[in-house]
Backbone as CSV, one residue per row, in Angstrom:
resi,resn,N_x,N_y,N_z,CA_x,CA_y,CA_z,C_x,C_y,C_z
1,MET,104.628,91.795,92.574,103.242,92.263,92.543,102.585,91.801,91.252
2,THR,101.433,91.171,91.362,100.683,90.707,90.206,99.582,91.698,89.868
3,ALA,99.524,92.118,88.593,98.478,93.034,88.138,97.584,92.287,87.148
4,TYR,96.287,92.440,87.285,95.343,91.748,86.424,94.877,92.659,85.289
5,LYS,94.726,92.078,84.098,94.210,92.827,82.957,92.725,93.114,83.174
6,ILE,92.223,94.119,82.446,90.829,94.537,82.623,89.868,93.381,82.381
7,SER,90.124,92.580,81.351,89.220,91.461,81.057,89.195,90.462,82.206
8,ALA,90.376,90.198,82.784,90.440,89.274,83.910,89.757,89.860,85.137
9,MET,89.892,91.185,85.322,89.232,91.851,86.442,87.719,91.737,86.320
10,THR,87.210,91.969,85.112,85.770,91.865,84.881,85.280,90.456,85.160
11,ASP,86.044,89.470,84.716,85.677,88.074,84.961,85.626,87.773,86.459
12,ARG,86.636,88.272,87.198,86.673,88.045,88.651,85.499,88.727,89.342
13,LEU,85.200,89.950,88.905,84.084,90.682,89.495,82.779,89.919,89.284
14,ASN,82.550,89.457,88.062,81.321,88.727,87.748,81.262,87.403,88.503
15,GLU,82.425,86.765,88.650,82.480,85.490,89.377,82.048,85.669,90.826
16,TYR,82.574,86.696,91.490,82.214,86.920,92.893,80.776,87.426,93.031
17,ALA,80.306,88.176,92.056,78.915,88.629,92.099,77.968,87.428,92.077
18,ARG,78.290,86.444,91.239,77.465,85.228,91.185,77.614,84.421,92.474
19,LYS,78.849,84.263,92.909,79.125,83.447,94.092,78.451,84.011,95.334
20,TRP,78.438,85.324,95.451,77.899,85.962,96.650,76.488,86.521,96.439
21,ASN,75.893,86.153,95.306,74.478,86.467,95.059,74.200,87.970,95.051
22,VAL,75.040,88.725,94.348,74.905,90.181,94.280,74.241,90.590,92.962
23,SER,73.198,91.410,93.058,72.572,92.000,91.877,73.272,93.325,91.600
24,VAL,74.103,93.348,90.564,74.929,94.519,90.267,74.128,95.573,89.517
25,GLU,74.207,96.816,89.989,73.525,97.934,89.345,74.469,98.741,88.459
26,HIS,75.670,99.035,88.965,76.664,99.704,88.138,78.065,99.449,88.687
27,GLN,79.052,99.674,87.823,80.431,99.395,88.189,81.294,100.641,88.034
28,VAL,82.367,100.686,88.823,83.316,101.797,88.777,84.726,101.219,88.833
29,GLN,85.632,101.766,88.028,87.023,101.360,88.067,87.859,102.451,88.739
30,THR,88.765,102.039,89.627,89.707,102.976,90.231,91.120,102.496,89.907
31,THR,92.112,103.229,90.365,93.485,102.834,90.080,93.870,101.548,90.799
32,THR,93.143,101.202,91.855,93.515,100.034,92.650,92.494,98.894,92.606
33,SER,91.276,99.165,92.129,90.251,98.128,92.222,89.108,98.350,91.242
34,PHE,88.269,97.313,91.107,86.986,97.396,90.421,85.917,97.338,91.517
35,LEU,84.931,98.230,91.439,83.844,98.269,92.406,82.518,98.035,91.703
36,ALA,81.686,97.193,92.293,80.340,96.957,91.783,79.346,97.332,92.876
37,PHE,78.446,98.243,92.565,77.421,98.676,93.518,76.133,97.942,93.185
38,GLY,75.486,97.419,94.216,74.268,96.676,93.977,73.588,96.290,95.270
39,THR,72.858,95.182,95.243,72.121,94.722,96.419,72.279,93.214,96.588
40,ARG,72.111,92.774,97.822,72.006,91.352,98.117,70.936,91.179,99.172
41,ASP,69.904,90.429,98.837,68.776,90.220,99.750,68.196,91.548,100.216
42,GLY,68.122,92.516,99.308,67.527,93.805,99.632,68.436,94.765,100.370
43,VAL,69.686,94.365,100.623,70.643,95.222,101.339,71.620,95.828,100.343
44,ASP,71.842,97.135,100.448,72.804,97.804,99.562,74.216,97.358,99.910
45,VAL,74.967,96.944,98.895,76.319,96.434,99.113,77.272,96.981,98.053
46,VAL,78.559,96.831,98.350,79.616,97.163,97.390,80.535,95.952,97.289
47,LEU,80.746,95.486,96.079,81.676,94.386,95.826,82.978,94.998,95.316
48,LYS,84.052,94.750,96.044,85.359,95.306,95.679,86.310,94.183,95.301
49,VAL,86.917,94.320,94.121,87.910,93.355,93.657,89.196,94.117,93.369
50,SER,90.280,93.730,94.004,91.554,94.446,93.886,92.250,94.134,92.565
51,ARG,92.897,95.151,92.017,93.653,94.992,90.771,94.982,94.273,90.999
52,ASN,95.625,94.572,92.113,96.988,94.100,92.345,97.107,93.364,93.668
53,MET,98.079,92.474,93.742,98.341,91.750,94.988,99.253,92.603,95.873
54,THR,98.671,93.675,96.406,99.402,94.588,97.284,98.937,94.362,98.721
55,GLU,99.242,95.345,99.603,98.890,95.195,101.021,97.391,95.059,101.245
56,GLU,96.563,95.610,100.339,95.110,95.547,100.531,94.514,94.235,100.043
57,TRP,95.332,93.316,99.591,94.840,92.060,99.025,93.967,91.290,100.019
58,ARG,94.288,91.423,101.296,93.511,90.707,102.321,92.751,91.679,103.222
59,SER,92.320,92.784,102.653,91.602,93.788,103.445,90.299,93.241,104.011
60,GLY,89.656,92.316,103.293,88.424,91.719,103.795,88.647,90.967,105.084
61,GLN,89.739,90.217,105.149,90.077,89.478,106.363,90.375,90.432,107.521
62,VAL,91.063,91.537,107.217,91.369,92.520,108.256,90.085,93.139,108.785
63,LEU,89.175,93.515,107.891,87.898,94.099,108.313,87.112,93.115,109.174
64,ALA,87.132,91.851,108.793,86.414,90.835,109.574,86.962,90.740,110.989
65,THR,88.279,90.897,111.149,88.896,90.835,112.466,88.432,91.991,113.339
66,PHE,88.244,93.169,112.729,87.744,94.321,113.485,86.247,94.182,113.797
67,GLY,85.543,93.338,113.074,84.155,93.038,113.399,83.217,94.231,113.381
68,GLY,83.453,95.182,112.485,82.564,96.338,112.393,82.839,97.417,113.424
69,LYS,83.855,97.235,114.264,84.192,98.235,115.292,84.962,99.391,114.646
70,GLY,84.269,100.462,114.331,84.898,101.624,113.729,85.232,101.464,112.266
71,VAL,84.836,100.343,111.672,85.144,100.083,110.264,83.887,99.676,109.512
72,VAL,83.962,99.747,108.195,82.863,99.284,107.360,82.688,97.780,107.582
73,ARG,81.467,97.292,107.583,81.207,95.867,107.780,81.515,95.091,106.501
74,VAL,82.056,93.897,106.668,82.313,93.010,105.544,81.421,91.786,105.703
75,PHE,80.720,91.432,104.611,79.789,90.303,104.654,80.428,89.012,104.130
76,GLU,81.272,89.156,103.131,81.989,88.024,102.545,83.381,88.520,102.159
77,TYR,84.338,87.605,102.135,85.659,88.026,101.667,86.467,86.828,101.186
78,ALA,87.417,87.132,100.323,88.386,86.166,99.816,89.625,86.972,99.463
79,ASP,90.714,86.297,99.137,91.908,87.034,98.748,91.605,87.911,97.539
80,GLY,91.803,89.217,97.695,91.605,90.149,96.589,90.175,90.550,96.341
81,ALA,89.245,90.162,97.216,87.840,90.501,97.007,87.119,90.625,98.351
82,ALA,86.125,91.521,98.395,85.348,91.688,99.625,83.978,92.240,99.279
83,LEU,82.966,91.768,99.998,81.609,92.280,99.864,81.308,93.114,101.098
84,LEU,81.068,94.416,100.885,80.983,95.374,101.977,79.609,96.027,102.059
85,GLU,79.298,96.531,103.257,78.104,97.365,103.374,78.353,98.655,102.606
86,ARG,77.295,99.219,102.044,77.446,100.471,101.305,77.197,101.657,102.231
87,LEU,78.148,102.578,102.254,78.030,103.758,103.098,77.417,104.901,102.297
88,ARG,76.535,105.645,102.925,75.909,106.814,102.291,75.900,107.973,103.272
89,PRO,76.317,109.161,102.880,76.752,109.579,101.537,78.211,109.283,101.241
90,ALA,78.934,108.647,102.167,80.341,108.264,101.969,81.239,109.478,101.751
91,THR,80.948,110.557,102.463,81.805,111.743,102.427,83.126,111.421,103.111
92,SER,84.242,111.815,102.516,85.534,111.503,103.128,85.916,112.553,104.156
93,LEU,86.712,112.126,105.120,87.174,113.033,106.176,88.062,114.127,105.596
94,ALA,88.635,113.902,104.430,89.458,114.921,103.781,88.650,116.187,103.523
95,GLU,87.371,116.026,103.231,86.537,117.197,102.942,86.372,118.083,104.174
96,VAL,86.415,117.498,105.354,86.340,118.286,106.585,87.598,119.147,106.715
97,VAL,88.758,118.552,106.423,90.013,119.308,106.470,90.010,120.412,105.427
98,LEU,89.594,120.071,104.212,89.609,121.032,103.112,88.660,122.200,103.347
99,SER,87.668,122.004,104.216,86.735,123.091,104.540,87.251,123.942,105.697
100,GLY,88.493,123.689,106.126,89.101,124.500,107.169,88.869,124.026,108.587
101,ARG,88.461,122.760,108.773,88.143,122.239,110.104,89.075,121.083,110.478
102,ASP,90.371,121.368,110.462,91.353,120.317,110.705,91.238,119.745,112.113
103,SER,91.022,120.585,113.107,90.910,120.087,114.486,89.717,119.154,114.630
104,GLU,88.605,119.508,114.003,87.416,118.652,114.054,87.704,117.311,113.381
105,ALA,88.395,117.351,112.246,88.732,116.118,111.533,89.633,115.233,112.380
106,THR,90.577,115.843,113.087,91.492,115.079,113.938,90.739,114.423,115.087
107,ASP,89.780,115.132,115.669,88.966,114.556,116.745,88.144,113.382,116.223
108,ILE,87.628,113.500,115.015,86.854,112.414,114.414,87.746,111.194,114.207
109,LEU,88.939,111.436,113.693,89.881,110.346,113.466,90.230,109.636,114.774
110,ALA,90.450,110.408,115.814,90.747,109.818,117.122,89.584,108.949,117.598
111,GLY,88.352,109.417,117.369,87.182,108.647,117.761,87.080,107.334,117.016
112,VAL,87.422,107.344,115.717,87.409,106.123,114.914,88.430,105.126,115.453
113,ILE,89.629,105.617,115.774,90.671,104.733,116.307,90.242,104.135,117.646
114,ARG,89.653,104.968,118.507,89.204,104.456,119.815,88.159,103.359,119.646
115,GLU,87.302,103.511,118.661,86.300,102.476,118.410,86.963,101.217,117.862
116,MET,87.926,101.387,116.974,88.603,100.231,116.379,89.335,99.396,117.421
117,ILE,89.908,100.050,118.426,90.688,99.287,119.402,89.823,98.611,120.460
118,THR,88.491,98.748,120.340,87.611,97.945,121.192,87.468,96.537,120.635
119,ALA,87.931,96.340,119.384,87.907,95.004,118.787,89.017,94.164,119.407
120,PRO,88.946,92.837,119.304,89.996,91.964,119.844,91.358,92.299,119.242
121,LEU,92.417,91.860,119.903,93.774,92.135,119.446,94.175,91.294,118.242
122,GLY,93.261,90.477,117.746,93.552,89.497,116.708,94.595,89.888,115.680
123,GLU,95.428,88.947,115.303,96.471,89.170,114.320,96.286,88.178,113.171
124,PRO,95.563,88.569,112.120,95.431,87.679,110.970,96.764,87.618,110.232
125,ASP,96.770,87.076,109.054,98.005,86.964,108.279,98.401,88.346,107.783
126,ALA,98.935,89.165,108.705,99.297,90.546,108.383,100.782,90.759,108.634
127,SER,101.356,91.714,107.902,102.764,92.048,108.081,102.952,92.802,109.392
128,SER,104.183,92.864,109.846,104.509,93.628,111.040,105.094,94.977,110.642
129,ALA,105.119,95.900,111.594,105.727,97.205,111.341,107.191,97.036,110.956
130,GLU,107.874,96.081,111.563,109.271,95.828,111.231,109.422,95.426,109.765
131,GLU,108.540,94.565,109.305,108.616,94.115,107.907,108.382,95.265,106.941
132,TRP,107.492,96.171,107.295,107.248,97.323,106.429,108.470,98.237,106.350
133,GLY,109.344,98.143,107.328,110.529,98.981,107.335,111.508,98.698,106.213
134,VAL,111.331,97.579,105.496,112.239,97.275,104.383,112.144,98.328,103.286
135,GLY,111.066,99.119,103.303,110.906,100.163,102.297,112.038,101.178,102.323
136,PHE,112.589,101.430,103.492,113.715,102.366,103.591,114.923,101.835,102.811
137,GLN,115.263,100.574,103.072,116.412,99.986,102.397,116.169,99.875,100.905
138,ARG,114.938,99.562,100.538,114.602,99.453,99.121,114.821,100.788,98.411
139,TYR,114.437,101.869,99.100,114.625,103.197,98.508,116.115,103.514,98.372
140,LEU,116.881,103.210,99.414,118.310,103.511,99.391,119.043,102.725,98.307
141,GLN,118.523,101.580,97.943,119.146,100.760,96.908,118.670,101.136,95.512
142,SER,117.657,101.997,95.434,117.122,102.411,94.139,117.890,103.615,93.606
143,GLU,117.522,104.050,92.414,118.138,105.232,91.818,117.263,106.464,91.997
144,ASP,116.218,106.341,92.784,115.325,107.471,93.046,116.074,108.543,93.829
145,GLY,116.019,109.776,93.343,116.733,110.850,94.005,115.849,111.942,94.554
146,GLN,114.562,111.640,94.746,113.636,112.673,95.213,113.915,113.087,96.656
147,LEU,114.432,112.159,97.448,114.734,112.457,98.851,116.233,112.315,99.093
148,PRO,116.799,113.195,99.912,118.226,113.071,100.244,118.496,111.732,100.927
149,ARG,119.526,111.025,100.492,119.793,109.702,101.009,120.170,109.738,102.489
150,GLU,120.814,110.824,102.901,121.165,110.954,104.316,119.908,111.047,105.177
151,LEU,118.905,111.761,104.666,117.651,111.908,105.400,116.932,110.568,105.516
152,VAL,116.907,109.809,104.418,116.251,108.500,104.428,116.977,107.549,105.385
153,ALA,118.303,107.573,105.372,119.083,106.712,106.269,118.821,107.066,107.723
154,GLN,118.740,108.374,108.013,118.450,108.801,109.384,117.051,108.363,109.805
155,ALA,116.092,108.518,108.904,114.717,108.103,109.196,114.654,106.597,109.442
156,HIS,115.407,105.843,108.656,115.438,104.387,108.824,115.968,104.020,110.205
157,HIS,117.015,104.695,110.639,117.607,104.431,111.951,116.603,104.696,113.070
158,ILE,115.894,105.824,112.979,114.890,106.169,113.989,113.750,105.154,113.969
159,TYR,113.335,104.760,112.758,112.238,103.797,112.603,112.590,102.473,113.292
160,VAL,113.803,101.986,113.075,114.235,100.724,113.697,114.229,100.850,115.217
161,GLN,114.688,101.983,115.725,114.696,102.193,117.172,113.279,102.180,117.740
162,LEU,112.359,102.850,117.058,110.967,102.897,117.523,110.329,101.508,117.480
163,CYS,110.616,100.755,116.432,110.063,99.395,116.338,110.556,98.531,117.498
164,SER,111.820,98.687,117.859,112.393,97.864,118.926,111.853,98.227,120.304
165,SER,111.255,99.425,120.417,110.741,99.862,121.723,109.247,99.598,121.886
166,GLN,108.615,98.953,120.882,107.177,98.703,120.954,106.842,97.808,122.141
167,LYS,105.668,98.053,122.708,105.209,97.246,123.837,103.956,96.469,123.444
168,LYS,102.793,97.020,123.722,101.551,96.299,123.440,101.216,96.425,121.955
169,ARG,101.322,95.309,121.236,101.095,95.315,119.793,99.725,94.728,119.474
170,ARG,99.168,95.183,118.367,97.860,94.714,117.963,97.708,94.898,116.455
171,LEU,96.608,94.387,115.919,96.299,94.620,114.514,95.871,96.064,114.337
172,LEU,96.458,96.730,113.359,96.126,98.113,113.025,95.599,98.197,111.601
173,HIS,94.925,99.290,111.298,94.439,99.542,109.942,95.620,99.604,108.978
174,GLY,96.614,100.403,109.314,97.826,100.476,108.523,97.860,101.535,107.444
175,ASP,96.721,102.149,107.141,96.689,103.211,106.126,95.553,104.178,106.454
176,LEU,95.499,104.585,107.717,94.350,105.335,108.217,94.509,106.836,107.959
177,HIS,94.401,107.213,106.704,94.445,108.625,106.352,93.026,109.133,106.076
178,HIS,92.908,110.402,105.767,91.610,111.070,105.688,90.709,110.538,104.562
179,TYR,91.298,110.004,103.504,90.474,109.483,102.406,89.957,108.086,102.704
180,ASN,90.474,107.446,103.728,90.012,106.121,104.111,89.086,106.153,105.323
181,VAL,88.566,107.334,105.631,87.554,107.467,106.685,86.346,108.155,106.053
182,LEU,85.229,107.446,106.012,84.033,107.918,105.309,82.847,108.039,106.262
183,PHE,81.930,108.953,105.917,80.750,109.175,106.763,79.549,108.403,106.247
184,ASP,78.864,107.750,107.157,77.614,107.060,106.853,76.513,107.646,107.726
185,ALA,75.387,107.957,107.115,74.302,108.625,107.845,73.776,107.782,109.000
186,GLN,73.902,106.460,108.911,73.388,105.583,109.954,74.437,105.256,111.019
187,ARG,75.679,105.047,110.597,76.698,104.544,111.520,77.780,105.560,111.867
188,GLY,77.762,106.712,111.232,78.775,107.719,111.533,80.042,107.529,110.713
189,TRP,81.176,107.961,111.264,82.459,107.892,110.557,83.071,106.508,110.708
190,LEU,83.514,105.935,109.576,84.024,104.574,109.559,85.277,104.473,108.690
191,ALA,86.186,103.607,109.072,87.405,103.381,108.301,87.149,102.347,107.208
192,THR,87.819,102.525,106.073,87.704,101.590,104.952,89.106,101.247,104.449
193,ASP,89.176,100.287,103.552,90.400,99.936,102.815,91.638,99.745,103.699
194,PRO,91.559,98.887,104.703,92.748,98.652,105.538,93.801,97.833,104.799
195,LYS,95.051,98.049,105.166,96.131,97.202,104.675,96.429,96.105,105.695
196,GLY,96.277,96.462,106.973,96.526,95.492,108.027,98.005,95.376,108.345
197,VAL,98.381,95.803,109.539,99.767,95.679,109.991,99.743,95.510,111.501
198,VAL,100.658,94.727,112.022,100.724,94.492,113.458,101.796,95.397,114.051
199,GLY,101.391,96.224,115.017,102.336,97.144,115.634,101.733,97.828,116.841
200,GLU,102.491,98.733,117.411,102.033,99.519,118.548,100.975,100.513,118.092
201,LEU,100.040,100.853,118.964,98.921,101.723,118.596,99.389,103.037,117.984
202,GLU,100.452,103.615,118.516,100.933,104.905,118.031,101.322,104.868,116.554
203,TYR,101.646,103.697,116.051,102.011,103.556,114.635,100.844,103.951,113.723
204,GLU,99.636,103.806,114.235,98.430,104.029,113.424,98.288,105.461,112.920
205,ILE,98.824,106.443,113.646,98.541,107.838,113.288,99.455,108.387,112.199
206,GLY,100.456,107.615,111.784,101.420,108.116,110.813,100.800,108.587,109.515
207,ALA,99.895,107.792,108.940,99.285,108.154,107.655,98.476,109.438,107.756
208,ALA,97.823,109.644,108.900,96.997,110.846,109.076,97.843,112.108,109.168
209,LEU,99.064,111.982,109.676,99.922,113.160,109.853,100.442,113.695,108.529
210,ARG,100.400,112.892,107.464,100.902,113.356,106.171,99.782,113.452,105.129
211,ASN,98.588,113.713,105.578,97.436,113.825,104.690,96.515,114.949,105.145
212,PRO,95.550,115.372,104.306,95.322,114.998,102.914,96.518,115.365,102.026
213,TYR,96.824,114.487,101.092,98.073,114.581,100.347,98.195,115.852,99.524
214,GLU,97.068,116.432,99.091,97.158,117.636,98.268,97.297,118.908,99.105
215,CYS,97.256,118.779,100.431,97.332,119.948,101.317,98.698,120.027,101.985
216,THR,99.744,120.121,101.184,101.087,120.143,101.757,101.288,121.326,102.704
217,GLN,100.604,122.439,102.417,100.759,123.604,103.286,100.184,123.363,104.665
218,ILE,99.316,122.368,104.785,98.736,122.023,106.087,99.610,121.015,106.808
219,PHE,99.851,119.851,106.182,100.509,118.791,106.945,102.022,118.976,107.084
220,THR,102.594,119.916,106.333,104.022,120.201,106.542,104.234,121.299,107.587
221,SER,103.152,121.853,108.104,103.247,122.876,109.144,103.544,122.220,110.485
222,LEU,104.621,122.640,111.138,104.973,122.088,112.443,103.867,122.345,113.455
223,THR,103.243,123.517,113.375,102.153,123.854,114.297,100.982,122.894,114.134
224,VAL,100.604,122.627,112.887,99.491,121.706,112.621,99.841,120.306,113.116
225,ALA,101.066,119.858,112.839,101.484,118.519,113.273,101.404,118.396,114.792
226,GLU,101.880,119.407,115.504,101.840,119.371,116.967,100.408,119.375,117.479
227,GLN,99.540,120.166,116.831,98.130,120.211,117.238,97.460,118.861,117.001
228,ARG,97.758,118.244,115.881,97.168,116.938,115.582,97.622,115.887,116.599
229,ILE,98.909,115.859,116.876,99.437,114.875,117.826,98.811,115.063,119.204
230,ALA,98.659,116.336,119.627,98.054,116.612,120.933,96.619,116.115,121.001
231,ARG,95.891,116.221,119.883,94.492,115.809,119.869,94.340,114.295,119.651
232,LEU,95.420,113.657,119.253,95.361,112.215,118.969,95.898,111.369,120.115
233,ARG,95.897,111.929,121.315,96.306,111.141,122.476,95.245,110.073,122.729
234,LEU,95.636,108.814,122.588,94.666,107.725,122.581,94.699,106.854,123.821
235,ARG,95.666,107.031,124.678,95.764,106.143,125.853,95.357,106.891,127.119
């Protein structure tokens, strides 16, 4: 994984702002990216430049493949950079859960997924669910002791079995949790920040089942998990 220094990030941000003709109004730094809010040809836009060469490095290409179906629109993109439509007020779906409306949030998430799968099955240069499974082995080979190794090994075995039973595969968001679904007053609820992974549709709901991350009392509840799964029937 390559990480860029702040000075290099600023240079990259300014380079893409010039290249894509963006008038920058203000900038924000996050743990994963630099964001520049501004306009292009009178349209409000967000220029996002990634800090690291991680799964989101080609998020612009993934968004382009979805073509605005259930996702934020992308106007320009390159490796590690994307020019996006600006969503307002950009309220996250996590806030719906935190206000005690988990069932409503789950229905919204299901609606976003249904819209996303109206896009073509296109498979850009994205990893497969099988390739992502190397994380289990990587953990088992590490010295991390937060999870029982027997549990991780069992999970790995189940994961491999599920991957081998996949049927109709397509491009998925790959990180569709509550903080990556935002509300726009004009277009409704939309997914952002995809990682892009090719797999069976059911693979998409995994991130949502373990979020919002600060609400462990919610997503670790068997009752809540069963209710979410029942409401996320997509076929």
